KOLLUM-958467 format. One line per 5 residues: number of its first residue (from 1); for each residue z, y, x of C-alpha. Coordinates in steps of 0.1 Angstrom, whole numbers, plus 5000, padded with zeros to 4 digits. Layout:
KOLLUM-958467
NUM = Z,Y,X  ...
//
This chain:
KOLLUM-958467
1 = 0474,8796,3863  0433,8787,3856  0403,8804,3874  0394,8837,3867  0365,8842,3840
6 = 0345,8866,3852  0334,8855,3894  0325,8891,3914  0310,8891,3949  0343,8903,3959
11 = 0358,8868,3945  0337,8844,3962  0341,8860,3994  0378,8856,3990  0375,8817,3976
16 = 0355,8809,4009  0380,8829,4029  0412,8810,4010  0434,8782,4015  0451,8760,3989
21 = 0489,8753,3995  0473,8714,4008  0462,8737,4037  0490,8759,4045  0527,8749,4068
26 = 0551,8769,4052  0574,8753,4031  0579,8791,4012  0537,8799,4002  0541,8757,3993
31 = 0571,8767,3971  0553,8803,3951  0518,8776,3949  0537,8748,3931  0564,8760,3914
36 = 0550,8790,3903  0515,8801,3905  0502,8768,3895  0525,8763,3870  0515,8754,3832
41 = 0543,8755,3812  0545,8775,3788  0574,8801,3776  0589,8812,3740  0584,8846,3755
46 = 0546,8841,3764  0542,8845,3723  0566,8873,3722  0547,8891,3745  0512,8881,3729
51 = 0522,8900,3696  0528,8930,3717  0501,8930,3730  0482,8925,3696  0507,8953,3683
56 = 0494,8971,3710  0450,8967,3707  0461,8980,3669  0480,9011,3672  0460,9042,3665
61 = 0488,9066,3673  0472,9094,3692  0492,9098,3723  0492,9127,3753  0472,9118,3777
66 = 0462,9138,3815  0466,9174,3786  0444,9154,3764  0444,9128,3730  0440,9093,3732
71 = 0449,9063,3710  0475,9042,3725  0450,9013,3716  0423,9032,3741  0454,9034,3767
76 = 0463,8997,3768  0425,8985,3766  0429,9004,3800  0458,9000,3811  0467,8959,3801
81 = 0482,8931,3825  0457,8901,3817  0478,8882,3803  0477,8847,3828  0487,8873,3856
86 = 0518,8883,3835  0523,8851,3830  0527,8842,3863  0546,8874,3873  0569,8860,3839
91 = 0572,8830,3862  0577,8843,3895  0610,8864,3882  0623,8831,3859  0618,8813,3894
96 = 0634,8834,3916  0660,8851,3897  0636,8891,3902  0665,8906,3884  0660,8947,3890
101 = 0620,8956,3887  0606,8993,3897  0572,8997,3888  0551,9025,3895  0521,9020,3867
106 = 0513,9009,3832  0546,8996,3828  0531,8961,3812  0537,8946,3849  0577,8948,3846
111 = 0583,8942,3807  0564,8907,3819  0588,8906,3844  0620,8917,3830  0617,8893,3803
116 = 0620,8864,3818  0661,8872,3831  0687,8884,3809  0704,8920,3813  0673,8923,3837
121 = 0667,8967,3845  0635,8977,3849  0631,9016,3860  0593,9027,3849  0578,9054,3873
126 = 0554,9070,3854  0537,9106,3845  0521,9101,3808  0558,9102,3796  0542,9094,3753
131 = 0529,9063,3770  0560,9051,3784  0579,9062,3754  0561,9036,3731  0566,9002,3758
136 = 0604,9014,3756  0607,9018,3718  0585,8985,3708  0601,8969,3733  0639,8986,3725
141 = 0632,8976,3684  0624,8946,3699  0661,8940,3709  0645,8922,3740  0674,8913,3767
146 = 0668,8940,3794  0675,8973,3798  0644,9002,3807  0651,9028,3822  0624,9060,3825
151 = 0614,9085,3850  0581,9105,3847  0576,9114,3883  0587,9100,3912  0608,9120,3938
156 = 0621,9106,3975  0646,9127,3974  0664,9113,3942  0686,9083,3946  0665,9056,3931
161 = 0702,9034,3934  0713,9053,3904  0692,9043,3878  0698,9012,3890  0714,8987,3915
166 = 0688,8972,3937  0650,8966,3941  0644,8929,3938  0603,8935,3928  0589,8963,3935
171 = 0553,8970,3915  0524,8989,3923  0491,8984,3896  0454,8996,3915  0446,9009,3877
176 = 0470,9035,3876  0481,9042,3909  0457,9040,3944  0452,9063,3970  0489,9068,3970
181 = 0501,9033,3970  0508,9043,4005  0526,9074,4015  0551,9057,3984  0557,9023,3997
186 = 0568,9041,4030  0592,9065,4008  0605,9036,3993  0608,9017,4022  0649,9026,4027
191 = 0652,9007,3992  0641,8979,3998  0661,8947,4017  0646,8919,4033  0649,8897,4003
196 = 0629,8929,3983  0590,8919,3970  0559,8942,3966  0536,8930,3944  0500,8947,3938
201 = 0487,8941,3904  0447,8949,3905  0444,8949,3943  0411,8938,3937  0403,8965,3924
206 = 0419,8992,3953  0401,9011,3985  0406,8976,4011  0417,9001,4035  0449,9001,4014
211 = 0454,8965,4014  0454,8963,4053  0472,8993,4062  0501,8983,4041  0493,8947,4061
216 = 0503,8961,4096  0534,8981,4087  0563,8970,4114  0592,8958,4083  0562,8937,4069
221 = 0565,8897,4077  0543,8879,4052  0516,8884,4029  0495,8862,4002  0463,8879,3987
226 = 0457,8860,3953  0425,8883,3949  0437,8901,3919  0469,8902,3930  0487,8907,3962
231 = 0525,8902,3971  0547,8915,4001  0576,8899,4021  0595,8917,4048  0615,8881,4052
236 = 0634,8887,4088  0642,8855,4098  0598,8853,4091  0594,8840,4132  0561,8853,4131
241 = 0536,8877,4108  0520,8858,4089  0487,8870,4059  0473,8845,4046  0448,8841,4011
246 = 0456,8821,3989  0440,8802,3958  0449,8773,3930  0442,8742,3942  0421,8737,3912
251 = 0392,8757,3925  0394,8736,3956  0405,8698,3945  0392,8687,3979  0409,8707,3995
256 = 0442,8686,4007  0447,8692,4044  0421,8676,4058  0404,8706,4069  0432,8730,4087
//
């Protein structure tokens, strides 16, 4: 994945703290960086998603949004997942064969991932019904080979496995969900296994304390901070807890393990 266009003070701090794949010892993380983050292949689905984005950006239909009307194109402008991030999510699902996805967010993160695996299942938990239905109707009309379901609110008393057989990936989007991430994370933990992944997109928009508290949870064994997004793993076989700040090697081409 290529460098970001906009460089903030926060990113500069991340840049100096982050390591490349050549500066870490974990084979798992090395593989993730090499075969997913730094994979420059272009997949057919990227064109489909580009067309989807064009359609959303031009769609003038008015929908209800927090009890007031808003154009779909306006909502999309605020909620969209950057295409480079979306492509990374697609490649993650493709590489690790993540098939069952739950998202608390815009829904666009989950669509990127669900596109990667035929017959995957995607559950979007989104209180804005009109927006969620716009996404679902488009996906259904395209006959994309995944099943999308919608819940308009999260209720911890509902058995989520009635909707989806398991949770391979749980997505939180910092644009649409912020302070209640921690509460929801605790509530949904019983549904997560050692093999589940939690993705937090737009992590850089969150209060930093949220990320630090999620990292500190007793079940969390590994986290990867890639600035715009964070990855949380529960791999119980992991001998020790590991928290890494990582960066694409294109940002630090000289860092090939000499300064561990």
